[in-house]
N, CA, C and O of each residue as an XYZ file, in Angstrom:
272
protein
N     120.653    102.281     98.813
C     121.496    101.108     98.931
C     120.716     99.970     99.589
O     120.061    100.167    100.613
N     120.790     98.798     99.001
C     120.106     97.643     99.560
C     120.975     96.998    100.631
O     122.184     96.839    100.461
N     120.345     96.636    101.721
C     121.089     95.934    102.758
C     120.302     94.700    103.169
O     119.109     94.587    102.890
N     120.975     93.792    103.825
C     120.355     92.545    104.246
C     119.815     92.671    105.657
O     120.387     93.358    106.502
N     118.720     92.005    105.891
C     118.122     91.990    107.220
C     117.786     90.548    107.585
O     117.759     89.663    106.729
N     117.535     90.336    108.846
C     117.239     88.973    109.302
C     115.746     88.662    109.154
O     114.948     89.516    108.767
N     115.403     87.438    109.467
C     114.025     86.962    109.328
C     113.055     87.803    110.153
O     111.990     88.181    109.665
N     113.413     88.092    111.385
C     112.536     88.884    112.252
C     112.299     90.275    111.658
O     111.176     90.778    111.682
N     113.342     90.887    111.132
C     113.201     92.213    110.548
C     112.245     92.233    109.363
O     111.428     93.145    109.228
N     112.353     91.220    108.508
C     111.454     91.128    107.358
C     110.023     90.894    107.834
O     109.089     91.517    107.328
N     109.851     90.011    108.791
C     108.515     89.714    109.309
C     107.855     90.965    109.891
O     106.673     91.217    109.658
N     108.620     91.736    110.642
C     108.079     92.958    111.246
C     107.729     93.975    110.162
O     106.643     94.553    110.176
N     108.641     94.190    109.230
C     108.415     95.178    108.176
C     107.214     94.832    107.300
O     106.450     95.715    106.910
N     107.050     93.553    106.992
C     105.983     93.133    106.086
C     104.727     92.656    106.808
O     103.715     92.337    106.185
N     104.817     92.616    108.135
C     103.683     92.158    108.961
C     103.223     90.757    108.541
O     102.038     90.502    108.326
N     104.213     89.860    108.434
C     103.963     88.472    108.068
C     104.561     87.557    109.131
O     105.536     87.922    109.787
N     103.986     86.380    109.302
C     104.524     85.436    110.294
C     105.923     84.947    109.913
O     106.195     84.645    108.751
N     106.789     84.877    110.898
C     108.147     84.401    110.667
C     108.152     82.974    110.127
O     108.945     82.650    109.244
N     107.277     82.123    110.649
C     107.242     80.730    110.208
C     106.885     80.633    108.725
O     107.448     79.812    108.001
N     105.955     81.465    108.280
C     105.563     81.456    106.868
C     106.721     81.925    105.991
O     107.023     81.308    104.970
N     107.363     83.012    106.392
C     108.505     83.518    105.632
C     109.619     82.483    105.557
O     110.217     82.278    104.501
N     109.891     81.836    106.677
C     110.947     80.813    106.715
C     110.617     79.678    105.755
O     111.480     79.247    104.990
N     109.384     79.190    105.785
C     109.029     78.069    104.908
C     109.058     78.475    103.430
O     109.452     77.674    102.582
N     108.650     79.697    103.114
C     108.704     80.179    101.737
C     110.151     80.310    101.266
O     110.462     79.980    100.121
N     111.023     80.784    102.129
C     112.437     80.917    101.784
C     113.080     79.545    101.620
O     113.839     79.328    100.676
N     112.788     78.628    102.518
C     113.350     77.282    102.424
C     112.892     76.569    101.158
O     113.624     75.753    100.599
N     111.672     76.882    100.706
C     111.138     76.275     99.485
C     111.639     76.984     98.226
O     111.370     76.535     97.112
N     112.367     78.093     98.400
C     112.908     78.815     97.267
C     111.938     79.777     96.604
O     112.198     80.260     95.503
N     110.822     80.060     97.263
C     109.828     80.966     96.686
C     110.055     82.426     97.064
O     109.461     83.329     96.474
N     110.920     82.648     98.052
C     111.310     83.991     98.460
C     112.843     84.001     98.492
O     113.453     83.091     99.053
N     113.463     85.015     97.897
C     114.930     85.032     97.850
C     115.543     85.287     99.232
O     115.092     86.148     99.988
N     116.578     84.516     99.530
C     117.315     84.729    100.780
C     118.737     84.231    100.606
O     119.042     83.464     99.693
N     119.577     84.674    101.481
C     120.966     84.249    101.509
C     121.167     83.479    102.803
O     120.869     83.984    103.885
N     121.672     82.264    102.692
C     121.938     81.459    103.880
C     123.343     81.768    104.369
O     124.308     81.712    103.606
N     123.444     82.093    105.647
C     124.727     82.333    106.293
C     124.772     81.375    107.478
O     124.285     81.686    108.564
N     125.362     80.213    107.250
C     125.305     79.174    108.272
C     123.857     78.734    108.436
O     123.205     78.348    107.466
N     123.361     78.793    109.655
C     121.966     78.442    109.921
C     121.032     79.628    109.768
O     119.812     79.464    109.783
N     121.589     80.813    109.623
C     120.776     82.026    109.556
C     120.383     82.356    108.125
O     121.067     81.989    107.169
N     119.266     83.057    108.005
C     118.792     83.537    106.718
C     118.891     85.054    106.717
O     118.529     85.711    107.693
N     119.384     85.603    105.615
C     119.442     87.055    105.434
C     118.624     87.392    104.198
O     118.656     86.670    103.201
N     117.895     88.490    104.272
C     116.974     88.871    103.217
C     117.231     90.293    102.747
O     117.583     91.166    103.541
N     117.054     90.520    101.455
C     117.014     91.862    100.898
C     115.532     92.228    100.877
O     114.765     91.677    100.087
N     115.133     93.149    101.737
C     113.725     93.487    101.904
C     113.081     93.929    100.593
O     111.945     93.548    100.309
N     113.784     94.724     99.793
C     113.229     95.170     98.517
C     112.982     93.993     97.574
O     111.963     93.956     96.885
N     113.894     93.046     97.539
C     113.735     91.870     96.679
C     112.545     91.030     97.131
O     111.786     90.531     96.301
N     112.381     90.874     98.431
C     111.246     90.105     98.952
C     109.944     90.816     98.599
O     108.981     90.173     98.181
N     109.906     92.130     98.762
C     108.689     92.891     98.404
C     108.342     92.712     96.932
O     107.174     92.526     96.589
N     109.348     92.766     96.058
C     109.098     92.605     94.616
C     108.506     91.229     94.311
O     107.551     91.114     93.542
N     109.077     90.190     94.914
C     108.592     88.832     94.674
C     107.158     88.684     95.173
O     106.318     88.107     94.482
N     106.875     89.197     96.356
C     105.522     89.080     96.900
C     104.522     89.888     96.082
O     103.388     89.451     95.886
N     104.925     91.055     95.606
C     104.035     91.873     94.774
C     103.735     91.159     93.459
O     102.598     91.165     92.988
N     104.757     90.544     92.871
C     104.566     89.808     91.615
C     103.630     88.624     91.829
O     102.762     88.353     90.999
N     103.811     87.917     92.953
C     102.940     86.780     93.256
C     101.509     87.233     93.489
O     100.568     86.572     93.052
N     101.338     88.359     94.177
C      99.993     88.872     94.440
C      99.320     89.278     93.141
O      98.140     88.989     92.941
N     100.051     89.944     92.255
C      99.485     90.367     90.972
C      99.103     89.156     90.129
O      98.049     89.143     89.493
N      99.948     88.156     90.128
C      99.672     86.940     89.369
C      98.456     86.220     89.940
O      97.613     85.730     89.190
N      98.366     86.157     91.254
C      97.223     85.511     91.909
C      95.932     86.252     91.629
O      94.902     85.626     91.375
N      95.969     87.570     91.672
C      94.773     88.370     91.389
C      94.364     88.242     89.943
O      93.171     88.200     89.645
N      95.319     88.180     89.034
C      94.996     88.023     87.612
C      94.297     86.693     87.390
O      93.336     86.614     86.624
N      94.771     85.654     88.051
C      94.132     84.341     87.927
C      92.731     84.345     88.467
O      91.847     83.709     87.893
N      92.500     85.054     89.571
C      91.164     85.129     90.155
C      90.223     85.882     89.214
O      89.058     85.509     89.077
N      90.721     86.939     88.565
C      89.911     87.708     87.623
C      89.562     86.857     86.413
O      88.426     86.895     85.941
N      90.523     86.086     85.901
C      90.268     85.206     84.758
C      89.239     84.139     85.115
O      88.359     83.832     84.311
N      89.344     83.574     86.314
C      88.377     82.555     86.738
C      86.974     83.136     86.842
O      86.001     82.485     86.461
N      86.865     84.348     87.350
C      85.568     85.003     87.490
C      84.972     85.280     86.111
O      83.772     85.096     85.907
N      85.797     85.719     85.169
C      85.314     86.034     83.820
C      84.834     84.770     83.092
O      83.942     84.843     82.248
N      85.415     83.633     83.413
C      85.046     82.390     82.750
C      83.687     81.869     83.202
O      83.097     81.020     82.533
N      83.196     82.358     84.306
C      81.907     81.865     84.828
C      80.746     82.377     84.070
O      79.604     82.049     84.393
């Protein structure tokens, strides 16, 4: 079962800075639910988005290297 956690919980679990996570969520690049001033996150959803971004970034780096 997926449950929501706060910003600090996500930062601790993923070993990422809270400020970075907050700015990514505010920019809409990481999924979150706003509850008043607070942000709630589905940790599994955040992991999926970050994994997809990492894979996409690595694929681009591989393509750039191959073009040289």
